[in-house]
All heavy atoms as TSV, in Angstrom:
chain	resi	resn	atom	element	x	y	z
A	1	MET	N	N	-17.539	-84.283	11.786
A	1	MET	CA	C	-18.756	-84.167	12.556
A	1	MET	C	C	-19.349	-82.780	12.317
A	1	MET	O	O	-18.616	-81.787	12.285
A	1	MET	CB	C	-18.423	-84.378	14.034
A	1	MET	CG	C	-19.524	-83.971	14.975
A	1	MET	SD	S	-19.144	-84.204	16.693
A	1	MET	CE	C	-18.180	-82.767	17.009
A	2	TYR	N	N	-20.661	-82.745	12.186
A	2	TYR	CA	C	-21.327	-81.454	12.036
A	2	TYR	C	C	-21.300	-80.714	13.349
A	2	TYR	O	O	-21.687	-81.238	14.386
A	2	TYR	CB	C	-22.768	-81.608	11.533
A	2	TYR	CG	C	-22.854	-81.871	10.066
A	2	TYR	CD1	C	-22.996	-83.167	9.590
A	2	TYR	CD2	C	-22.738	-80.824	9.163
A	2	TYR	CE1	C	-23.046	-83.424	8.230
A	2	TYR	CE2	C	-22.782	-81.080	7.788
A	2	TYR	CZ	C	-22.946	-82.359	7.342
A	2	TYR	OH	O	-22.995	-82.605	6.011
A	3	VAL	N	N	-20.855	-79.479	13.305
A	3	VAL	CA	C	-20.830	-78.620	14.479
A	3	VAL	C	C	-22.000	-77.652	14.429
A	3	VAL	O	O	-22.719	-77.493	15.380
A	3	VAL	CB	C	-19.487	-77.859	14.575
A	3	VAL	CG1	C	-19.506	-76.865	15.706
A	3	VAL	CG2	C	-18.346	-78.821	14.735
A	4	CYS	N	N	-22.192	-77.014	13.297
A	4	CYS	CA	C	-23.304	-76.086	13.108
A	4	CYS	C	C	-24.288	-76.708	12.123
A	4	CYS	O	O	-24.034	-76.759	10.915
A	4	CYS	CB	C	-22.798	-74.758	12.566
A	4	CYS	SG	S	-24.091	-73.535	12.274
A	5	VAL	N	N	-25.385	-77.217	12.662
A	5	VAL	CA	C	-26.389	-77.871	11.823
A	5	VAL	C	C	-27.123	-76.831	10.969
A	5	VAL	O	O	-27.475	-77.118	9.819
A	5	VAL	CB	C	-27.373	-78.668	12.701
A	5	VAL	CG1	C	-28.466	-79.294	11.874
A	5	VAL	CG2	C	-26.641	-79.727	13.487
A	6	CYS	N	N	-27.332	-75.643	11.504
A	6	CYS	CA	C	-28.061	-74.598	10.759
A	6	CYS	C	C	-27.372	-74.278	9.439
A	6	CYS	O	O	-28.026	-74.031	8.423
A	6	CYS	CB	C	-28.172	-73.335	11.615
A	6	CYS	SG	S	-29.123	-73.513	13.107
A	7	LYS	N	N	-26.038	-74.244	9.452
A	7	LYS	CA	C	-25.265	-73.892	8.244
A	7	LYS	C	C	-24.554	-75.103	7.642
A	7	LYS	O	O	-23.802	-74.964	6.676
A	7	LYS	CB	C	-24.216	-72.811	8.581
A	7	LYS	CG	C	-24.830	-71.527	9.067
A	7	LYS	CD	C	-25.629	-70.844	7.987
A	7	LYS	CE	C	-26.165	-69.526	8.494
A	7	LYS	NZ	N	-26.976	-68.841	7.491
A	8	ALA	N	N	-24.758	-76.291	8.222
A	8	ALA	CA	C	-24.137	-77.534	7.725
A	8	ALA	C	C	-22.614	-77.407	7.659
A	8	ALA	O	O	-21.998	-77.710	6.635
A	8	ALA	CB	C	-24.719	-77.935	6.399
A	9	VAL	N	N	-22.018	-76.965	8.767
A	9	VAL	CA	C	-20.551	-76.764	8.836
A	9	VAL	C	C	-19.971	-77.814	9.754
A	9	VAL	O	O	-20.451	-78.020	10.866
A	9	VAL	CB	C	-20.226	-75.347	9.340
A	9	VAL	CG1	C	-18.720	-75.174	9.485
A	9	VAL	CG2	C	-20.763	-74.299	8.390
A	10	THR	N	N	-18.895	-78.445	9.301
A	10	THR	CA	C	-18.234	-79.496	10.069
A	10	THR	C	C	-17.023	-78.948	10.831
A	10	THR	O	O	-16.544	-77.850	10.533
A	10	THR	CB	C	-17.757	-80.620	9.162
A	10	THR	OG1	O	-16.734	-80.109	8.298
A	10	THR	CG2	C	-18.890	-81.209	8.335
A	11	ASP	N	N	-16.541	-79.728	11.769
A	11	ASP	CA	C	-15.358	-79.364	12.512
A	11	ASP	C	C	-14.158	-79.243	11.565
A	11	ASP	O	O	-13.288	-78.386	11.740
A	11	ASP	CB	C	-15.063	-80.327	13.650
A	11	ASP	CG	C	-14.882	-81.773	13.201
A	11	ASP	OD1	O	-15.493	-82.165	12.181
A	11	ASP	OD2	O	-14.182	-82.516	13.901
A	12	GLY	N	N	-14.102	-80.068	10.538
A	12	GLY	CA	C	-13.021	-80.006	9.563
A	12	GLY	C	C	-13.021	-78.698	8.809
A	12	GLY	O	O	-11.952	-78.114	8.540
A	13	GLN	N	N	-14.182	-78.199	8.456
A	13	GLN	CA	C	-14.265	-76.918	7.750
A	13	GLN	C	C	-13.816	-75.780	8.646
A	13	GLN	O	O	-13.145	-74.840	8.181
A	13	GLN	CB	C	-15.705	-76.668	7.291
A	13	GLN	CG	C	-16.130	-77.575	6.177
A	13	GLN	CD	C	-17.615	-77.436	5.867
A	13	GLN	OE1	O	-18.458	-77.729	6.716
A	13	GLN	NE2	N	-17.923	-76.986	4.654
A	14	ILE	N	N	-14.131	-75.857	9.936
A	14	ILE	CA	C	-13.703	-74.837	10.873
A	14	ILE	C	C	-12.175	-74.859	10.996
A	14	ILE	O	O	-11.509	-73.837	10.938
A	14	ILE	CB	C	-14.375	-75.020	12.238
A	14	ILE	CG1	C	-15.889	-74.746	12.112
A	14	ILE	CG2	C	-13.753	-74.093	13.294
A	14	ILE	CD1	C	-16.712	-75.107	13.327
A	15	ARG	N	N	-11.637	-76.045	11.162
A	15	ARG	CA	C	-10.166	-76.181	11.273
A	15	ARG	C	C	-9.468	-75.718	9.997
A	15	ARG	O	O	-8.401	-75.082	10.045
A	15	ARG	CB	C	-9.796	-77.625	11.592
A	15	ARG	CG	C	-10.119	-77.998	13.026
A	15	ARG	CD	C	-9.617	-79.397	13.376
A	15	ARG	NE	N	-9.926	-79.708	14.759
A	15	ARG	CZ	C	-11.027	-80.350	15.148
A	15	ARG	NH1	N	-11.917	-80.778	14.274
A	15	ARG	NH2	N	-11.246	-80.571	16.442
A	16	ASP	N	N	-10.017	-76.029	8.845
A	16	ASP	CA	C	-9.441	-75.580	7.570
A	16	ASP	C	C	-9.429	-74.061	7.494
A	16	ASP	O	O	-8.445	-73.469	7.054
A	16	ASP	CB	C	-10.226	-76.147	6.380
A	16	ASP	CG	C	-9.945	-77.619	6.128
A	16	ASP	OD1	O	-8.967	-78.175	6.686
A	16	ASP	OD2	O	-10.763	-78.258	5.409
A	17	ALA	N	N	-10.525	-73.434	7.893
A	17	ALA	CA	C	-10.608	-71.959	7.852
A	17	ALA	C	C	-9.550	-71.344	8.754
A	17	ALA	O	O	-8.885	-70.383	8.361
A	17	ALA	CB	C	-12.010	-71.498	8.263
A	18	ILE	N	N	-9.372	-71.919	9.934
A	18	ILE	CA	C	-8.353	-71.404	10.860
A	18	ILE	C	C	-6.959	-71.615	10.257
A	18	ILE	O	O	-6.112	-70.730	10.326
A	18	ILE	CB	C	-8.472	-72.082	12.230
A	18	ILE	CG1	C	-9.813	-71.698	12.887
A	18	ILE	CG2	C	-7.302	-71.711	13.139
A	18	ILE	CD1	C	-10.191	-72.533	14.084
A	19	GLY	N	N	-6.739	-72.741	9.636
A	19	GLY	CA	C	-5.466	-73.020	8.998
A	19	GLY	C	C	-5.172	-72.088	7.842
A	19	GLY	O	O	-4.013	-71.842	7.513
A	20	LYS	N	N	-6.223	-71.531	7.228
A	20	LYS	CA	C	-6.059	-70.610	6.109
A	20	LYS	C	C	-5.966	-69.152	6.545
A	20	LYS	O	O	-5.898	-68.264	5.716
A	20	LYS	CB	C	-7.209	-70.796	5.126
A	20	LYS	CG	C	-7.153	-72.110	4.409
A	20	LYS	CD	C	-8.301	-72.276	3.449
A	20	LYS	CE	C	-8.223	-73.636	2.776
A	20	LYS	NZ	N	-9.412	-73.906	1.917
A	21	GLY	N	N	-6.010	-68.918	7.882
A	21	GLY	CA	C	-5.783	-67.558	8.335
A	21	GLY	C	C	-6.874	-66.917	9.155
A	21	GLY	O	O	-6.705	-65.807	9.644
A	22	VAL	N	N	-8.015	-67.575	9.310
A	22	VAL	CA	C	-9.052	-67.019	10.187
A	22	VAL	C	C	-8.559	-67.083	11.607
A	22	VAL	O	O	-8.152	-68.150	12.077
A	22	VAL	CB	C	-10.380	-67.827	10.016
A	22	VAL	CG1	C	-11.382	-67.405	11.064
A	22	VAL	CG2	C	-10.929	-67.642	8.620
A	23	CYS	N	N	-8.530	-65.947	12.307
A	23	CYS	CA	C	-7.976	-65.973	13.647
A	23	CYS	C	C	-8.840	-65.301	14.692
A	23	CYS	O	O	-8.376	-65.082	15.822
A	23	CYS	CB	C	-6.560	-65.399	13.646
A	23	CYS	SG	S	-6.442	-63.759	12.968
A	24	THR	N	N	-10.076	-64.981	14.368
A	24	THR	CA	C	-11.017	-64.472	15.372
A	24	THR	C	C	-12.364	-65.162	15.163
A	24	THR	O	O	-12.671	-65.634	14.060
A	24	THR	CB	C	-11.233	-62.952	15.282
A	24	THR	OG1	O	-11.854	-62.633	14.056
A	24	THR	CG2	C	-9.912	-62.197	15.417
A	25	ARG	N	N	-13.163	-65.178	16.205
A	25	ARG	CA	C	-14.508	-65.733	16.089
A	25	ARG	C	C	-15.356	-64.959	15.083
A	25	ARG	O	O	-16.131	-65.523	14.335
A	25	ARG	CB	C	-15.213	-65.723	17.447
A	25	ARG	CG	C	-14.843	-66.839	18.385
A	25	ARG	CD	C	-15.385	-68.181	17.929
A	25	ARG	NE	N	-16.738	-68.188	17.500
A	25	ARG	CZ	C	-17.817	-68.387	18.242
A	25	ARG	NH1	N	-17.682	-68.610	19.521
A	25	ARG	NH2	N	-19.021	-68.346	17.752
A	26	LYS	N	N	-15.173	-63.639	15.074
A	26	LYS	CA	C	-15.922	-62.801	14.153
A	26	LYS	C	C	-15.599	-63.186	12.694
A	26	LYS	O	O	-16.506	-63.300	11.861
A	26	LYS	CB	C	-15.606	-61.326	14.390
A	26	LYS	CG	C	-16.413	-60.370	13.547
A	26	LYS	CD	C	-16.134	-58.935	13.889
A	26	LYS	CE	C	-16.952	-58.016	13.022
A	26	LYS	NZ	N	-16.731	-56.606	13.372
A	27	GLN	N	N	-14.335	-63.375	12.410
A	27	GLN	CA	C	-13.931	-63.791	11.069
A	27	GLN	C	C	-14.504	-65.159	10.728
A	27	GLN	O	O	-14.924	-65.391	9.597
A	27	GLN	CB	C	-12.408	-63.828	10.932
A	27	GLN	CG	C	-11.762	-62.475	10.922
A	27	GLN	CD	C	-10.248	-62.580	10.920
A	27	GLN	OE1	O	-9.665	-63.593	11.323
A	27	GLN	NE2	N	-9.586	-61.509	10.490
A	28	LEU	N	N	-14.521	-66.053	11.694
A	28	LEU	CA	C	-15.058	-67.396	11.477
A	28	LEU	C	C	-16.537	-67.298	11.146
A	28	LEU	O	O	-17.020	-67.987	10.239
A	28	LEU	CB	C	-14.821	-68.253	12.714
A	28	LEU	CG	C	-15.052	-69.733	12.581
A	28	LEU	CD1	C	-14.122	-70.335	11.524
A	28	LEU	CD2	C	-14.848	-70.439	13.910
A	29	THR	N	N	-17.267	-66.456	11.859
A	29	THR	CA	C	-18.695	-66.286	11.585
A	29	THR	C	C	-18.906	-65.661	10.220
A	29	THR	O	O	-19.788	-66.084	9.468
A	29	THR	CB	C	-19.344	-65.400	12.671
A	29	THR	OG1	O	-19.184	-66.071	13.937
A	29	THR	CG2	C	-20.823	-65.194	12.418
A	30	GLN	N	N	-18.096	-64.684	9.861
A	30	GLN	CA	C	-18.214	-64.056	8.548
A	30	GLN	C	C	-17.890	-65.041	7.429
A	30	GLN	O	O	-18.553	-65.040	6.387
A	30	GLN	CB	C	-17.298	-62.842	8.455
A	30	GLN	CG	C	-17.738	-61.697	9.325
A	30	GLN	CD	C	-16.700	-60.576	9.370
A	30	GLN	OE1	O	-15.513	-60.759	9.075
A	30	GLN	NE2	N	-17.144	-59.377	9.752
A	31	CYS	N	N	-16.906	-65.869	7.640
A	31	CYS	CA	C	-16.432	-66.803	6.630
A	31	CYS	C	C	-17.417	-67.958	6.438
A	31	CYS	O	O	-17.756	-68.303	5.300
A	31	CYS	CB	C	-15.065	-67.337	7.037
A	31	CYS	SG	S	-14.350	-68.536	5.935
A	32	LEU	N	N	-17.844	-68.584	7.517
A	32	LEU	CA	C	-18.662	-69.795	7.443
A	32	LEU	C	C	-20.116	-69.609	7.851
A	32	LEU	O	O	-20.947	-70.500	7.660
A	32	LEU	CB	C	-18.025	-70.907	8.289
A	32	LEU	CG	C	-16.619	-71.330	7.905
A	32	LEU	CD1	C	-16.071	-72.333	8.891
A	32	LEU	CD2	C	-16.607	-71.910	6.506
A	33	GLY	N	N	-20.434	-68.496	8.474
A	33	GLY	CA	C	-21.795	-68.240	8.915
A	33	GLY	C	C	-22.197	-68.973	10.184
A	33	GLY	O	O	-23.367	-68.991	10.540
A	34	VAL	N	N	-21.237	-69.549	10.876
A	34	VAL	CA	C	-21.549	-70.362	12.067
A	34	VAL	C	C	-21.859	-69.485	13.281
A	34	VAL	O	O	-21.339	-68.395	13.415
A	34	VAL	CB	C	-20.409	-71.320	12.422
A	34	VAL	CG1	C	-20.194	-72.340	11.315
A	34	VAL	CG2	C	-19.106	-70.590	12.691
A	35	GLY	N	N	-22.720	-70.009	14.141
A	35	GLY	CA	C	-22.986	-69.412	15.433
A	35	GLY	C	C	-23.922	-68.242	15.482
A	35	GLY	O	O	-24.110	-67.642	16.521
A	36	LYS	N	N	-24.573	-67.907	14.391
A	36	LYS	CA	C	-25.415	-66.720	14.444
A	36	LYS	C	C	-26.915	-67.034	14.265
A	36	LYS	O	O	-27.710	-66.154	14.412
A	36	LYS	CB	C	-24.968	-65.661	13.461
A	36	LYS	CG	C	-24.976	-66.074	12.012
A	36	LYS	CD	C	-24.442	-64.928	11.158
A	36	LYS	CE	C	-24.562	-65.265	9.682
A	36	LYS	NZ	N	-24.080	-64.176	8.850
A	37	ASP	N	N	-27.274	-68.267	13.994
A	37	ASP	CA	C	-28.692	-68.590	13.850
A	37	ASP	C	C	-29.256	-69.006	15.232
A	37	ASP	O	O	-29.714	-68.176	15.975
A	37	ASP	CB	C	-28.935	-69.669	12.797
A	37	ASP	CG	C	-28.776	-69.141	11.385
A	37	ASP	OD1	O	-28.828	-67.922	11.209
A	37	ASP	OD2	O	-28.591	-69.938	10.470
A	38	CYS	N	N	-29.182	-70.268	15.562
A	38	CYS	CA	C	-29.742	-70.724	16.854
A	38	CYS	C	C	-28.751	-70.604	17.999
A	38	CYS	O	O	-29.139	-70.501	19.148
A	38	CYS	CB	C	-30.265	-72.149	16.744
A	38	CYS	SG	S	-29.005	-73.439	16.798
A	39	GLY	N	N	-27.447	-70.631	17.701
A	39	GLY	CA	C	-26.426	-70.446	18.725
A	39	GLY	C	C	-26.025	-71.694	19.501
A	39	GLY	O	O	-25.159	-71.649	20.339
A	40	ARG	N	N	-26.646	-72.822	19.205
A	40	ARG	CA	C	-26.306	-74.044	19.954
A	40	ARG	C	C	-24.884	-74.527	19.712
A	40	ARG	O	O	-24.321	-75.238	20.523
A	40	ARG	CB	C	-27.274	-75.155	19.599
A	40	ARG	CG	C	-28.660	-74.892	20.105
A	40	ARG	CD	C	-29.579	-76.041	19.836
A	40	ARG	NE	N	-30.922	-75.713	20.301
A	40	ARG	CZ	C	-31.943	-76.514	20.221
A	40	ARG	NH1	N	-31.771	-77.712	19.702
A	40	ARG	NH2	N	-33.115	-76.153	20.648
A	41	CYS	N	N	-24.292	-74.131	18.620
A	41	CYS	CA	C	-22.947	-74.605	18.279
A	41	CYS	C	C	-21.840	-73.740	18.892
A	41	CYS	O	O	-20.678	-74.130	18.840
A	41	CYS	CB	C	-22.795	-74.627	16.760
A	41	CYS	SG	S	-23.013	-73.019	15.963
A	42	ASN	N	N	-22.175	-72.614	19.469
A	42	ASN	CA	C	-21.169	-71.669	19.927
A	42	ASN	C	C	-20.152	-72.277	20.887
A	42	ASN	O	O	-18.954	-72.015	20.802
A	42	ASN	CB	C	-21.803	-70.421	20.534
A	42	ASN	CG	C	-22.339	-69.488	19.466
A	42	ASN	OD1	O	-21.696	-69.316	18.422
A	42	ASN	ND2	N	-23.468	-68.888	19.694
A	43	ARG	N	N	-20.608	-73.090	21.808
A	43	ARG	CA	C	-19.677	-73.703	22.777
A	43	ARG	C	C	-18.665	-74.604	22.055
A	43	ARG	O	O	-17.471	-74.550	22.292
A	43	ARG	CB	C	-20.451	-74.520	23.808
A	43	ARG	CG	C	-19.554	-75.166	24.842
A	43	ARG	CD	C	-20.371	-75.874	25.901
A	43	ARG	NE	N	-21.252	-76.877	25.336
A	43	ARG	CZ	C	-20.990	-78.194	25.353
A	43	ARG	NH1	N	-19.910	-78.637	25.938
A	43	ARG	NH2	N	-21.811	-79.048	24.803
A	44	HIS	N	N	-19.163	-75.407	21.104
A	44	HIS	CA	C	-18.274	-76.304	20.373
A	44	HIS	C	C	-17.334	-75.528	19.455
A	44	HIS	O	O	-16.167	-75.885	19.309
A	44	HIS	CB	C	-19.080	-77.302	19.550
A	44	HIS	CG	C	-19.933	-78.213	20.371
A	44	HIS	ND1	N	-19.389	-79.157	21.204
A	44	HIS	CD2	C	-21.264	-78.278	20.533
A	44	HIS	CE1	C	-20.348	-79.802	21.824
A	44	HIS	NE2	N	-21.511	-79.270	21.434
A	45	ILE	N	N	-17.820	-74.473	18.871
A	45	ILE	CA	C	-16.987	-73.644	18.008
A	45	ILE	C	C	-15.845	-73.039	18.832
A	45	ILE	O	O	-14.700	-73.034	18.411
A	45	ILE	CB	C	-17.809	-72.549	17.332
A	45	ILE	CG1	C	-18.763	-73.167	16.327
A	45	ILE	CG2	C	-16.902	-71.532	16.646
A	45	ILE	CD1	C	-19.824	-72.222	15.793
A	46	ARG	N	N	-16.157	-72.519	20.021
A	46	ARG	CA	C	-15.125	-71.963	20.897
A	46	ARG	C	C	-14.052	-72.994	21.226
A	46	ARG	O	O	-12.859	-72.706	21.192
A	46	ARG	CB	C	-15.739	-71.456	22.205
A	46	ARG	CG	C	-16.052	-70.002	22.223
A	46	ARG	CD	C	-16.387	-69.473	23.617
A	46	ARG	NE	N	-17.429	-70.234	24.295
A	46	ARG	CZ	C	-18.738	-70.051	24.147
A	46	ARG	NH1	N	-19.168	-69.134	23.302
A	46	ARG	NH2	N	-19.606	-70.765	24.816
A	47	GLU	N	N	-14.481	-74.215	21.535
A	47	GLU	CA	C	-13.538	-75.292	21.875
A	47	GLU	C	C	-12.652	-75.624	20.691
A	47	GLU	O	O	-11.422	-75.728	20.837
A	47	GLU	CB	C	-14.297	-76.535	22.346
A	47	GLU	CG	C	-14.974	-76.362	23.681
A	47	GLU	CD	C	-15.911	-77.522	24.018
A	47	GLU	OE1	O	-15.993	-78.494	23.221
A	47	GLU	OE2	O	-16.563	-77.460	25.051
A	48	ILE	N	N	-13.236	-75.815	19.522
A	48	ILE	CA	C	-12.471	-76.147	18.324
A	48	ILE	C	C	-11.534	-75.005	17.965
A	48	ILE	O	O	-10.369	-75.215	17.641
A	48	ILE	CB	C	-13.406	-76.462	17.149
A	48	ILE	CG1	C	-14.181	-77.744	17.421
A	48	ILE	CG2	C	-12.629	-76.580	15.839
A	48	ILE	CD1	C	-15.334	-77.999	16.461
A	49	PHE	N	N	-12.034	-73.779	18.047
A	49	PHE	CA	C	-11.234	-72.599	17.710
A	49	PHE	C	C	-10.015	-72.511	18.619
A	49	PHE	O	O	-8.898	-72.359	18.151
A	49	PHE	CB	C	-12.106	-71.363	17.819
A	49	PHE	CG	C	-11.449	-70.115	17.275
A	49	PHE	CD1	C	-11.444	-69.865	15.917
A	49	PHE	CD2	C	-10.809	-69.216	18.110
A	49	PHE	CE1	C	-10.831	-68.745	15.404
A	49	PHE	CE2	C	-10.192	-68.097	17.612
A	49	PHE	CZ	C	-10.227	-67.855	16.264
A	50	SER	N	N	-10.236	-72.608	19.893
A	50	SER	CA	C	-9.150	-72.514	20.863
A	50	SER	C	C	-8.134	-73.632	20.680
A	50	SER	O	O	-6.932	-73.381	20.634
A	50	SER	CB	C	-9.731	-72.549	22.282
A	50	SER	OG	O	-8.710	-72.532	23.219
A	51	GLU	N	N	-8.624	-74.834	20.553
A	51	GLU	CA	C	-7.743	-76.004	20.382
A	51	GLU	C	C	-6.919	-75.914	19.107
A	51	GLU	O	O	-5.709	-76.137	19.128
A	51	GLU	CB	C	-8.631	-77.265	20.356
A	51	GLU	CG	C	-7.915	-78.537	20.035
A	51	GLU	CD	C	-8.918	-79.662	19.838
A	51	GLU	OE1	O	-9.722	-79.912	20.754
A	51	GLU	OE2	O	-8.917	-80.273	18.756
A	52	THR	N	N	-7.543	-75.551	18.011
A	52	THR	CA	C	-6.868	-75.482	16.742
A	52	THR	C	C	-5.892	-74.333	16.687
A	52	THR	O	O	-4.764	-74.492	16.189
A	52	THR	CB	C	-7.883	-75.347	15.591
A	52	THR	OG1	O	-8.817	-76.431	15.674
A	52	THR	CG2	C	-7.195	-75.390	14.236
A	53	LEU	N	N	-6.240	-73.191	17.241
A	53	LEU	CA	C	-5.345	-72.058	17.238
A	53	LEU	C	C	-4.099	-72.333	18.073
A	53	LEU	O	O	-3.004	-71.942	17.726
A	53	LEU	CB	C	-6.064	-70.794	17.730
A	53	LEU	CG	C	-5.421	-69.466	17.385
A	53	LEU	CD1	C	-5.208	-69.315	15.878
A	53	LEU	CD2	C	-6.286	-68.317	17.890
A	54	GLN	N	N	-4.262	-73.073	19.159
A	54	GLN	CA	C	-3.113	-73.436	19.984
A	54	GLN	C	C	-2.168	-74.360	19.236
A	54	GLN	O	O	-0.961	-74.269	19.363
A	54	GLN	CB	C	-3.578	-74.130	21.281
A	54	GLN	CG	C	-4.157	-73.190	22.280
A	54	GLN	CD	C	-4.671	-73.914	23.503
A	54	GLN	OE1	O	-4.570	-75.122	23.612
A	54	GLN	NE2	N	-5.235	-73.168	24.436
A	55	ARG	N	N	-2.708	-75.235	18.430
A	55	ARG	CA	C	-1.866	-76.155	17.633
A	55	ARG	C	C	-1.082	-75.421	16.552
A	55	ARG	O	O	0.016	-75.764	16.228
A	55	ARG	CB	C	-2.719	-77.222	16.955
A	55	ARG	CG	C	-3.204	-78.278	17.886
A	55	ARG	CD	C	-3.915	-79.326	17.109
A	55	ARG	NE	N	-4.734	-80.137	17.983
A	55	ARG	CZ	C	-5.637	-80.986	17.562
A	55	ARG	NH1	N	-5.871	-81.128	16.273
A	55	ARG	NH2	N	-6.328	-81.691	18.414
A	56	VAL	N	N	-1.741	-74.403	15.986
A	56	VAL	CA	C	-1.155	-73.673	14.854
A	56	VAL	C	C	-0.050	-72.737	15.315
A	56	VAL	O	O	0.927	-72.530	14.591
A	56	VAL	CB	C	-2.260	-72.881	14.095
A	56	VAL	CG1	C	-1.661	-72.007	13.039
A	56	VAL	CG2	C	-3.251	-73.842	13.468
A	57	THR	N	N	-0.221	-72.152	16.488
A	57	THR	CA	C	0.754	-71.149	16.936
A	57	THR	C	C	1.996	-71.808	17.503
A	57	THR	O	O	1.942	-72.913	18.017
A	57	THR	CB	C	0.132	-70.230	18.035
A	57	THR	OG1	O	-0.262	-71.030	19.123
A	57	THR	CG2	C	-1.007	-69.444	17.478
A	58	GLN	N	N	3.068	-71.088	17.401
A	58	GLN	CA	C	4.325	-71.536	17.947
A	58	GLN	C	C	4.582	-70.760	19.236
A	58	GLN	O	O	4.229	-69.590	19.338
A	58	GLN	CB	C	5.447	-71.271	16.945
A	58	GLN	CG	C	5.263	-71.978	15.652
A	58	GLN	CD	C	6.223	-71.468	14.595
A	58	GLN	OE1	O	6.998	-70.560	14.840
A	58	GLN	NE2	N	6.157	-72.056	13.424
A	59	PRO	N	N	5.226	-71.364	20.235
A	59	PRO	CA	C	5.476	-70.656	21.508
A	59	PRO	C	C	6.182	-69.334	21.387
A	59	PRO	O	O	5.934	-68.425	22.121
A	59	PRO	CB	C	6.310	-71.667	22.305
A	59	PRO	CG	C	6.120	-72.967	21.651
A	59	PRO	CD	C	5.779	-72.693	20.230
A	60	SER	N	N	7.061	-69.177	20.415
A	60	SER	CA	C	7.827	-67.948	20.299
A	60	SER	C	C	7.108	-66.868	19.483
A	60	SER	O	O	7.614	-65.759	19.365
A	60	SER	CB	C	9.187	-68.253	19.645
A	60	SER	OG	O	8.969	-68.741	18.347
A	61	VAL	N	N	5.947	-67.188	18.942
A	61	VAL	CA	C	5.208	-66.232	18.116
A	61	VAL	C	C	3.866	-65.930	18.761
A	61	VAL	O	O	3.144	-66.847	19.130
A	61	VAL	CB	C	5.001	-66.796	16.693
A	61	VAL	CG1	C	4.197	-65.830	15.848
A	61	VAL	CG2	C	6.319	-67.148	16.028
A	62	GLU	N	N	3.522	-64.660	18.898
A	62	GLU	CA	C	2.237	-64.288	19.435
A	62	GLU	C	C	1.156	-64.685	18.443
A	62	GLU	O	O	1.320	-64.505	17.231
A	62	GLU	CB	C	2.174	-62.766	19.664
A	62	GLU	CG	C	3.089	-62.291	20.757
A	62	GLU	CD	C	2.688	-62.844	22.125
A	62	GLU	OE1	O	1.486	-62.913	22.394
A	62	GLU	OE2	O	3.589	-63.214	22.898
A	63	PRO	N	N	-0.012	-65.224	18.898
A	63	PRO	CA	C	-1.078	-65.663	18.000
A	63	PRO	C	C	-1.541	-64.577	17.026
A	63	PRO	O	O	-1.765	-64.841	15.873
A	63	PRO	CB	C	-2.208	-66.067	18.959
A	63	PRO	CG	C	-1.524	-66.403	20.226
A	63	PRO	CD	C	-0.297	-65.506	20.281
A	64	GLU	N	N	-1.647	-63.302	17.497
A	64	GLU	CA	C	-2.122	-62.248	16.622
A	64	GLU	C	C	-1.128	-61.990	15.493
A	64	GLU	O	O	-1.507	-61.719	14.362
A	64	GLU	CB	C	-2.371	-60.980	17.410
A	64	GLU	CG	C	-3.559	-61.092	18.322
A	64	GLU	CD	C	-3.827	-59.791	19.075
A	64	GLU	OE1	O	-3.243	-58.753	18.708
A	64	GLU	OE2	O	-4.607	-59.852	20.022
A	65	THR	N	N	0.173	-62.086	15.781
A	65	THR	CA	C	1.205	-61.905	14.765
A	65	THR	C	C	1.102	-62.995	13.716
A	65	THR	O	O	1.154	-62.732	12.526
A	65	THR	CB	C	2.602	-61.920	15.400
A	65	THR	OG1	O	2.666	-60.933	16.420
A	65	THR	CG2	C	3.685	-61.679	14.354
A	66	LEU	N	N	0.913	-64.234	14.150
A	66	LEU	CA	C	0.786	-65.342	13.239
A	66	LEU	C	C	-0.437	-65.172	12.352
A	66	LEU	O	O	-0.360	-65.380	11.159
A	66	LEU	CB	C	0.683	-66.665	14.027
A	66	LEU	CG	C	0.575	-67.925	13.195
A	66	LEU	CD1	C	1.882	-68.131	12.425
A	66	LEU	CD2	C	0.284	-69.121	14.055
A	67	CYS	N	N	-1.536	-64.740	12.922
A	67	CYS	CA	C	-2.752	-64.548	12.150
A	67	CYS	C	C	-2.569	-63.477	11.094
A	67	CYS	O	O	-3.003	-63.633	9.967
A	67	CYS	CB	C	-3.926	-64.178	13.065
A	67	CYS	SG	S	-4.446	-65.534	14.117
A	68	ARG	N	N	-1.917	-62.382	11.453
A	68	ARG	CA	C	-1.672	-61.328	10.473
A	68	ARG	C	C	-0.794	-61.822	9.330
A	68	ARG	O	O	-0.978	-61.439	8.193
A	68	ARG	CB	C	-1.037	-60.116	11.139
A	68	ARG	CG	C	-2.044	-59.246	11.843
A	68	ARG	CD	C	-1.431	-57.951	12.326
A	68	ARG	NE	N	-1.624	-57.910	13.768
A	68	ARG	CZ	C	-0.684	-57.919	14.662
A	68	ARG	NH1	N	0.577	-57.897	14.329
A	68	ARG	NH2	N	-0.957	-57.915	15.950
A	69	GLN	N	N	0.146	-62.706	9.621
A	69	GLN	CA	C	1.026	-63.244	8.572
A	69	GLN	C	C	0.251	-64.130	7.630
A	69	GLN	O	O	0.544	-64.162	6.440
A	69	GLN	CB	C	2.135	-64.049	9.209
A	69	GLN	CG	C	3.140	-63.229	9.983
A	69	GLN	CD	C	4.127	-64.097	10.751
A	69	GLN	OE1	O	4.004	-65.306	10.802
A	69	GLN	NE2	N	5.110	-63.457	11.348
A	70	ASN	N	N	-0.773	-64.838	8.109
A	70	ASN	CA	C	-1.534	-65.774	7.269
A	70	ASN	C	C	-2.583	-65.087	6.427
A	70	ASN	O	O	-3.104	-65.645	5.492
A	70	ASN	CB	C	-2.206	-66.842	8.146
A	70	ASN	CG	C	-1.229	-67.818	8.700
A	70	ASN	OD1	O	-0.172	-68.029	8.110
A	70	ASN	ND2	N	-1.543	-68.422	9.832
A	71	LEU	N	N	-2.963	-63.862	6.768
A	71	LEU	CA	C	-4.035	-63.176	6.030
A	71	LEU	C	C	-3.572	-62.606	4.777
A	71	LEU	O	O	-2.821	-62.432	4.110
A	71	LEU	CB	C	-4.680	-62.089	6.879
A	71	LEU	CG	C	-5.447	-62.616	8.069
A	71	LEU	CD1	C	-6.012	-61.426	8.872
A	71	LEU	CD2	C	-6.621	-63.469	7.645
């Protein structure tokens, strides 16, 4: 599903970027360009980002540590 119509970015592309090591909203915006034109997608991006990052992280590992390992 398209999340950011301005940049034609799908939820799958956002999840893939997070899986490849993107671990902040700023990095996501730099990588895919999402959320900086009209801003209508920001709420959905936050939801996808939070949900996906929770799936990727393990309870015994801090999210920031995991992100640094993937970069």
